[in-house]
N, C-alpha and C positions, 0 to 999 in steps of 0.2 A: 513188543506185543501190544496190539490194540485193545483198548477197553471197549466195553459194550456201548458206552455213550459215544465214543469216537466212531465206531462202526455205524451206528444209527445215524449220526450226523453226516457221515460220508454218503450213506445211501440216500438221505434226504437231499443232499446237494446234487447227486447224480440224477435222481428222479426229477427234480425241479429243472435241471438242464435239458431234459427231454422236451419240455414244452416252450421254453424261451431262454434266451441268453441275456445276461446283464448288458446294458448298452455301453459300458466302459467309458462313460463320459467323465473326464477328469481334467484338472488344470493343465496337465502335461500333454494332452492330446491336441493335435492341430486344430485351429479354430474352425476349419471347414466342416468338422463333424459335430460341433456343438449345436445345440438347439437354443433358439431364443425363448424367452419366457412368455407364456401365454398371457394375454391381457383379459381381464374379466369381461364377459359378454362378447368375446371375439367370435365372429361368424366362422362356421366350419365350411369354408369355401376352398376351392382349388387355389393354392397360394401362388403368387408370383415368386418364382424361385429359380435361380440359374443353376444348371447342372452341366457337367461335361460328359459327352458320350465317349465311347471307346476309341473314336478316331480323333478326339481332342476338340471337337466342335462344341461351342456353348449352345445350350438349348434352355429356353425358359419353360418351366412346367406349365405355366398358364397359357402357353401357346397351343396347348392341346384342348382347350375349352371348345365345346362343340361336339366332342366325342366323349365317350365314357373313358375314364382314366383309372387304371389299376396301378397303384404305387406300392411296392414292397420294399421295406427297409430290411437289409440283410447284411451279412458279412461271411467271409469264407471260414472264419474261426468259430462260427456258430453252428453246431450240429443240427439243431432244429431248422435253421435257415436252409441248410443244404438239403435236408430231408424233404422239405416242402417244394423245392424247385421243380421236380418232375411233374407234380400236379399243376403247378402254375403254367409250365410249358404245355401240358395237355389242354388246359383251359384256353390258353392263347390260341391253340390250333383249332378250337371249336367255335370261336366267335369271329365276326366280321371285322377284319383289320381296318376297314374304313370307318367303323363305328366305335371301335374300342382300341385303346393304346395301353401297352404294358411298359412300366418303368421299374426296373430292378435297380434300386438305389443303394449302392454299396457303401457301407460304413467302415470298410477296411481302412486302416491308417495309410496304406499305400494302394492306390488304384491299380497299379500294375499287377498286384496279387489277384485282384478280382478279375481283371481282364484275362490273365493267364488261366484262372479257374474256368471262366466262361469258355475260353477256347479249348481247353483240355476236355471239357465236358460237353462240347458241341451245343452250347446253349443257343436257342433260337430267340429268346426274349432279350431285348437290348439291355445292356448294363450301363449305368450312369454313376457319376460321382458328384457329390455336392461341390459347387464352385464357391460357396460361402456358407454362412451359418444356416442350419436347418430352420425352416419355418416353425413357429411355435406349435402349430398343429401336429407336427411330427415329433414333438418332445414326448417320448414314451419311456417307460421304466425298463424296457428290454426289447429285444428283437428275437424273432421276426415280428414285424408289425406291418399290417396291410391297410391301405386306405383306398376306398373305391368312390369315385366321384361320378355324378351323372353329367349329361351334356351341358347343363347349366352351370356346372362347377360346384354343385352342392355335394357335400359328403353324404353318401347314402349307406355306407357300411365301413366299419372300422373293426379290425381284428388284431388283438395283441396275443402273440404266441402262435404255435404251430397249428396249421389247419390243412385240410384236404380241399383244394380248390377245384379239382376235377369232378364237380358235382352238378346236377341239374339246377340246383339253387343258384350257383354262381354263373352258370351258362345263361340262365334266364335273366339274372341281374345285369349281365353285360350285353345281352342281346335285345331285351325289350326296350321299346321307346318310352 
């Protein structure tokens, strides 16, 4: 039989899980999903960071400079991450693909799980996986976490936790010059 304290604690954990998931960074996790430590005064710029796409090709995140870049850190085991994907897909369908790029950066321990999830759910936004340590800028307390960069590579919006991206605000942010 559960005590009142245990029940309240369980409800609190479940409610907090609705908005973000712990990032699960620990010593036993493969180094590809650990983040580097941010340095004091470090600029919030689009980092040079190598990722692997679903076909196994290496892609440097900084190669997208010149376009707006939407980076979402997510994992298949994170319910809020999965919940916001449809709004990201809708947003991606409403902005010019020549002016904005979407990066769904999976933090699953096994990239095959994320690729299978993307295929099973007919995701249109491309799924990537870290090819090395995450940049310091992406060191967050939990996921989902989203970073939006302008054409110059400057961070213009950061969101930690679940959000609805299919809004006029985000369309304008990714469409305006």
